[in-house]
Structure formats: structure tokens, C-alpha cells
N, C-alpha and C positions, 0 to 999 in steps of 0.2 A: 751747726752741730745738732745732732739729733740725740735725744735721750728719753728714757722712760722713768717718770717719777714713781715713787711708791704709792700703792693704792691706799686711798682713804675713803671711809664710808660716805663722806660728804660728796664724793664723786658720783654717787648713785643718783643725785639730783640732776646731774648734767644732761642726761638724755632728755628729760622733761624740759629743762631750760632750752636745750638745743632744738627740740621739736617746736616749741613756741616761737623761738627766734627764727627758725627756718621757715615756718609757715608765714609769719608776717613779713619776713625779708623777701620771700618770693612774690608775695602779693604787692608789696610796695616797691620792689625792685632794688632793695638795699643790700642784698648779699649777706647781711648779718654781722659783718665784722665790726660795725660801729657798736653793736650791743655785746658781742663776745668779749671785746677788750675790757670794758668796765666790769663785766662779770668776773673775769679772771683776776683783775687787779683789786677790785673792791671787795669781792666775796671770798676769793680763794687766795688772796695775798701773793699772787704770782709776781715776781720781779718784772718791771715794765718792759725791759728789752726782750725777755723770754715771752711775755704775754703778747707782744707785738707779733713775733714770728709764729707763735702758736695760734693766735687769732686768725692770721692769714691762712694757715694750713687748714683750720676748721672751716673757714669761709669758702674755700675753693670748691668742695663737693656741693655745697648749697648753691653756689653760682651755676655750676654745670647742670645740675638737675633742674633748677628753676629755669635756666635759659632754654633748655630743651623743651620743657613744658610750654613756655611762652612761644617758642618757635612753631610748635605744632598747632598753636591757636592763632598764629599770624599776628603776634603782638610785638614784632621786632622791626624797627626801621633800620635797615642794613646800612644805608648811606651815612646816616648820622652816627650810627654805632661805630663804623670803621674810622671816621674822623676822630671821634673821642678816643678810641682805643689806641690808634697810632701815636697820638700825642701822650696818652697815658703811659705807654711803655717807657718812653724816655723819662717821664717824671718819676715812675716807680723805681727805676734803677738809681736815679739821683737820690730819691727819698731813703732808700735802704742805706746808702752811705751816710746820710745825715743822721739817721736813727742811732747809729753806733757811736756818734760823736757827742750825744747828749746823755745827761744823767737821767735816772728814773724820775726825779722830781721835775726836771725840765721837760721831759716827755709828757708828763701828766698836765703840767701847766700849759704847755703849748697846745696839747689836744683840747683842753678846756677853752682856751681863748679862740682857737680855730672854730670850735663848735658854736660858740656865742656869736661870732662874726657871721658865719653862714646862716645861723638862725635869724639874725637881724635882717640880713639881705633878703631872705625868703619872706619874712613878715612884711617888709616894705613893698616888695614886688607883688605879693598876694593882695595887699590892701589897694595898691594902685590899680591892679587889674579889675578888682571887684567894683571899684568906683567907676572905672571906665565902662564896664558892662551896664551898670545902673543908669548911666547917661545915654545908653543906646549905642555906644561906640563899638565898632567891630575890631577885635584884637587880631592883628595879622599874624600868620604863621611865618616862620623864618624861611627866607629864600636861600639859594645856593651859597651866596656870599656870606650871609649871616651864619649859616651852618658851619662853614669853614672857620670863620673867626671865633664864634662862640665855642664850637667843638674843640678847636685847637687849644683855646685858653682854658676852658673848664676841664678838658681832658688832661692837660698837663698838670693842672693843680690837683686833680683827682689822683694822678699817678704819684705826685709828690707826697700827698697825704697817705696814700696806700702804703708806700714804701717806708714812710717815717713812723706812722702811728699804727699800721696794721689794721685799719678800720674799713678797708675796701673802697675808701674815697667816695662813698655814696653821696655825701652832702653836696659837693660841687657838681657831681654828675646830675643829681636830681635838680639842683638849682639851674643848671644849664639847659636840661631838657624841658623843665617847666617854662623857662623863658622863651623856648621855641614854640610853646603853646600847641603841642601835639596831644592827642588823647591820652587819658590817664593809663589805660591798659598798655598802650605803646610805650609810654614813659617807663612803666615797670619792666616790660620785656627788654627794651633797648638798654635800660640801665644795667640789668643783669648781664647782658652780653658784654657791655663795656667793662663791668667790674670783673667778670671772669678773666678777661685778657690782662687787665692791669694787676689783678691779684696774682695770676700765674707769673707775671714778670717780677713782681716784688718778692714773691715767695722764692723764686729762683735765686735772686740776689741774697735774700736772708739765709738761704741754705748754706751759703759759704761764709757769711759774716755774723749770723745770729744763732740762737739756740731755740730748738723746737721741742716741746714736751709732748711726745706722741701719746702718752697715757691720757692726757687731757683731750687731745684731738680725737681719740677713739670714742671717748664717752660723749663729747659734744656732738660729733658728727653722726653717732648712732641714732640720735633723735632728729637732728637737723635735716638729714637727707629725707626722712619720711615727711617732715613738715614742708620742705620745699617742693616735694612731689605733689602734695595735696593743694597747695596754694594756687597755682595757675588754673587748676580745674575748677576751683570754687569761684575764682575771679571771672572766668569766662561766662558764668551764668548770672553775673550781677551787672545791672545797669549802672554805669559809673559817670554818666553825663553830668549829674549834679554833685558828684562827690569830690571833684578836684579841689575846690577851694577849701572845704573842711580838712581834706587830707593834707594839703599844703600847710594849713594853719597848725594842725596838731603835730605834724612832723617837725615844724619849726620849734614849737614849744618843747617837744621831746629832745631835740638837739640842745636847746638852751639849758634844760634841766640836767642832762648828762654833762654838759660843759661845766656847770657850776659844781657838780659833785666831784668832777676830776680835779678842779682847781683847789677845792677845800679838802681834798683827801690827802694832800701833802703834809 
């Protein structure tokens, strides 16, 4: 169901919030849904089920604009992206059904626990890879078999998360792509491609079973689209060879922080 909430002056901050999220989402390949959801629930007190569907609707334009920008700069690995996306579509449809079976409190707690688990996985993986590099070991990139296995697994989990929590499923996508050890810019571009497809699938399912506040979507996307257009251009001019480990580290800490906030917001 689609509806328009009444205008509130606090909504005037949403374009600025959207621009900031859209910019960093397009740079990191996160889509922004992971950050839209806590903003709507914690700052604007939007009911969890409505926040899930609304966050998905606000995420889609960011993903499309960011993906096109990364495509123009050759930052998308199509083979990996397709494997993730196909598995993600199935997961997204299943996740949308799960979302409407849970209470608001259960959604918040589930999202928090999921965030903490993914953060822990990324921290352990990051530490293991750094130690290996210090020892002079060469970290192998994923071959065709590993791409199929990891892409199908992480893609399906990403779809489930997208449909259930409305957060674009970026955490399992990023965890899966980082585990394949592809360049950071390609991780960002490929992630946005995957998230675009899974978000579209989940949004289609929520259109029939959820509620979307278009007023909030308008204000968020007004800034987010501009931010997501700027991000890929700036990333293309930055050397990211030495940035991967710090990005993985701080991304994991950010996931953990949001997870704790969601759990204790009940």
C-alpha cells in the first residue's frame, strides 16, 4: 500500500541526510538502505514495517544512479554480479513474506543481531587477510567454482535480508565480494549492481504486502540521488590500493554500532 504522510518541518533535514547517505553509499557500494532504515526508525519514529518498505523505495534510485556511474567507469564485474543477483531475487521474495510475519520489536532485534554477526565475520576475515599479507602470502582471487558457491550463498542471504529488513542486503554482499579479493572500486560497483536487482525484487513484493510512505521517499531521494551521482566520479580519481583494509575495518565497526542501537531501541 502506498500513502503520503503529513508534512513535518523535520522532513526538511531528510534531503541533507539523503545526500550524505547517497554519496557514501555509492562510494562504498552499499545502496544506502542500511542507513535509511535506522534513520526512519530511530529519528523519525516510523513503524518498522513501514520503514522497511519506505527504505527500499528510497534505496532504489540511489542504486540505479550509482550503478550507472560505476558502469561508465568500468567498476562492475558482470559475471560475479549476475550470480549474486539471481540468487538474491529468490531470497528477496522470501524475505518480504517473512517481514510481514514479524512484529516491530522482532524486526529491530533481528536486524541488530544480523548486523553484529556480519560485522564479526568481516572483522575476523579482515584480520586473517592482513596477517597473511604481512607474512608475504599471496591472497588468491576466487575462481569460477568459488564465484558460483560464494555468489549463490551470499546473494541468497542478501536477498533474504533485503526483503526482511529493507536494508539493501549490503552486508552479506560486501562480505562475499571482499572474500573474493577483487579491487575495492570493483567491489563498490558490483555491489551496487547486485543491490539494484535485489532491491527491485524486494520492493515489488512489498508493494503488495507492505506500506510505503511516499512523502518520506520524496524527501530522502531528493538529496540521495545527487549524492549517488557524485560518489563514483570522486572514487574514480582516488587510489584505493591501500584503502581496502581500513574500509573493511570501519565498515564492520559501523555495522556493529548500528546493530547495537537497533537492539537497544526496543
